C-alpha positions in Angstrom: 17.9 -28.9 26.7 16.3 -29.8 30.0 15.1 -33.2 31.2 11.5 -32.0 30.7 11.7 -31.2 27.0 10.7 -34.6 25.6 8.0 -35.0 28.2 6.5 -31.7 27.2 6.7 -32.4 23.5 5.0 -35.8 24.0 2.2 -34.2 25.9 1.7 -31.4 23.4 2.0 -33.5 20.3 -1.7 -33.9 19.6 -2.2 -30.1 19.5 0.7 -29.4 17.2 -0.1 -32.4 14.9 -3.5 -30.7 14.2 -1.8 -27.3 13.7 0.7 -28.7 11.2 -2.2 -29.7 8.9 -3.9 -26.2 9.0 -1.3 -23.5 8.4 2.4 -23.5 7.5 2.9 -20.1 9.1 2.1 -21.4 12.6 3.1 -25.0 12.4 5.6 -26.8 14.8 8.5 -25.2 13.0 7.4 -21.9 14.3 7.6 -23.3 17.9 11.2 -24.6 17.2 12.3 -21.3 15.8 10.9 -19.3 18.8 12.6 -21.8 21.1 16.0 -21.3 19.4 15.7 -17.5 19.5 14.6 -17.5 23.1 17.5 -19.7 24.2 19.9 -17.5 22.3 18.6 -14.4 24.1 18.7 -16.3 27.4 22.5 -16.6 27.0 22.8 -12.9 27.7 20.0 -12.5 30.2 19.6 -13.8 33.8 16.7 -16.1 32.9 15.6 -19.6 34.0 16.2 -22.0 31.2 13.5 -24.5 32.4 10.9 -21.8 32.3 12.1 -20.5 29.0 12.1 -24.0 27.4 8.6 -24.9 28.7 7.1 -21.6 27.8 8.5 -21.8 24.2 7.2 -25.4 23.7 3.7 -24.6 25.0 2.9 -21.0 24.2 0.9 -21.9 21.0 -0.5 -25.1 22.2 -4.1 -23.8 22.0 -3.7 -21.9 18.7 -5.5 -24.7 16.8 -8.4 -24.4 19.2 -8.7 -20.6 18.5 -8.3 -21.2 14.7 -11.3 -23.7 14.9 -13.3 -21.2 16.9 -13.4 -23.4 20.0 -11.7 -20.7 22.2 -11.5 -16.9 21.8 -7.9 -16.5 23.1 -5.2 -19.1 22.5 -2.9 -17.4 25.0 -5.4 -17.7 27.8 -6.4 -21.2 27.0 -2.8 -22.2 26.4 -1.8 -21.1 29.9 -4.5 -23.4 31.3 -3.4 -26.4 29.1 0.2 -25.8 30.0 -0.5 -25.9 33.7 -2.2 -29.3 33.3 0.7 -30.7 31.2 3.4 -29.4 33.6 1.6 -30.7 36.6 1.3 -34.1 35.0 5.0 -34.4 34.1 6.1 -33.2 37.6 7.7 -30.0 36.3 9.0 -27.9 39.3 5.8 -26.7 41.0 7.4 -23.4 42.0 8.0 -22.6 38.3 4.7 -23.5 36.8 3.0 -20.1 37.4 5.9 -18.4 35.7 5.5 -20.5 32.6 1.8 -19.9 32.6 2.3 -16.2 32.9 4.7 -16.1 30.0 2.2 -17.9 27.8 -0.7 -15.7 28.9 1.1 -12.5 28.0 2.9 -13.5 24.9 0.3 -11.7 22.7 0.9 -8.0 22.7 -2.5 -7.5 21.1 -4.2 -8.3 24.3 -2.5 -5.5 26.2 -1.1 -7.8 28.9 2.4 -6.9 30.1 5.2 -9.4 30.8 6.3 -9.1 34.4 9.2 -11.5 34.3 12.4 -11.7 32.2 11.2 -15.1 30.9 7.9 -13.7 29.7 9.8 -10.8 28.0 12.2 -13.2 26.3 9.3 -15.4 25.0 7.5 -12.3 23.7 10.6 -11.0 22.0 11.3 -14.4 20.4 7.8 -14.8 19.1 7.7 -11.4 17.6 11.1 -11.8 16.0 9.7 -14.7 14.1 7.1 -12.3 12.7 9.9 -10.3 11.0 12.7 -11.0 8.5 13.4 -13.5 5.7 11.6 -16.4 7.5 8.5 -14.4 8.0 8.4 -13.4 4.4 8.3 -17.1 3.5 5.7 -17.7 6.3 3.3 -15.0 5.1 3.6 -16.0 1.4 3.1 -19.7 2.2 0.1 -18.9 4.5 -1.4 -16.6 1.8 -1.4 -19.5 -0.6 -2.2 -22.4 1.7 -4.1 -21.3 4.7 -7.9 -21.1 4.6 -7.9 -18.5 7.4 -5.2 -16.1 5.8 -5.6 -16.9 2.1 -4.9 -13.8 -0.1 -3.1 -13.0 -3.3 0.7 -12.2 -3.2 0.0 -8.7 -4.5 -2.8 -6.6 -6.0 -2.8 -3.1 -7.3 -3.6 -0.6 -4.5 -6.7 1.6 -4.5 -7.4 4.7 -2.5 -10.9 3.5 -1.6 -9.9 0.2 -0.1 -7.5 0.3 2.8 -7.8 -3.4 3.8 -5.0 -5.9 3.8 -5.6 -7.3 0.4 -2.4 -9.2 -0.3 0.7 -10.6 1.3 2.7 -7.5 0.4 0.1 -5.3 1.9 0.4 -7.3 5.1 4.2 -6.6 5.1 3.4 -2.9 4.8 1.0 -3.2 7.7 3.6 -4.9 9.8 6.2 -2.3 9.1 3.9 0.4 10.4 2.6 -1.5 13.4 3.7 -0.3 16.8 4.3 -3.7 18.3 6.8 -4.7 15.7 9.0 -1.6 15.9 12.5 -2.7 17.0 12.6 -0.2 19.9 9.6 -2.0 21.4 11.4 -5.2 22.0 12.4 -5.9 25.7 15.9 -7.3 25.5 19.1 -5.8 24.0 19.6 -8.8 21.7 15.9 -8.8 20.8 16.1 -5.2 19.7 19.3 -5.8 17.7 17.8 -8.8 15.9 14.5 -7.0 15.4 16.2 -4.1 13.7 18.1 -6.4 11.3 14.9 -8.3 10.4 12.8 -5.2 10.2 15.2 -3.5 7.8 15.4 -6.7 5.6 11.6 -6.9 5.4 11.4 -3.2 4.6 14.0 -3.5 1.8 12.2 -6.6 0.4 8.8 -5.0 0.3 10.0 -1.8 -1.3 12.0 -3.7 -3.9 9.0 -6.0 -4.7 6.7 -3.1 -5.3 9.4 -1.3 -7.4 9.9 -4.5 -9.5 6.2 -5.0 -9.9 5.9 -1.4 -11.3 9.0 -1.9 -13.5 11.2 0.5 -11.6 14.0 -2.0 -11.1 
């Protein structure tokens, strides 16, 4: 824990308080899990802990703004908000751009590439939280509670409709998605953890469908 952690949390609180009321899957607990994963990965990588910590605490700071339709890209807007927060708390000026870069590129869907080890670690940690046992709980909770992602747990598939119609269909989508394949993670530990979580999600999804169909 660095001396800037509490200052960052205090400055970002208003954004995360709103997020906590909207969607369990992207609440403040998601931030804390990503921070823990990133710091664990950092132990085996030559990364700056101040940049890692600040990036993790601020990377989703603008998600609530995107969810409410006020901005189109929470990563881009989040990097701008982070810059203002870090300047205000006198975070080391020479490290601010690195934090903002990590936040800007943390979304693989935008096609931006991480150019620093800190950005790669943040991206790995964020995508690790989209796999495994915790993510299964996140997706199911979100499917039941979130207005944006509400869907049934499972529905019978049809050949005509290929949409993501249920939480289980979303798991199947994730397991096929290129950005969540374990080999696509940047760090050695990231790839190791991703493989474990990927396999757990795959086993769970297959077993769920088998049980649904009375095969187990």
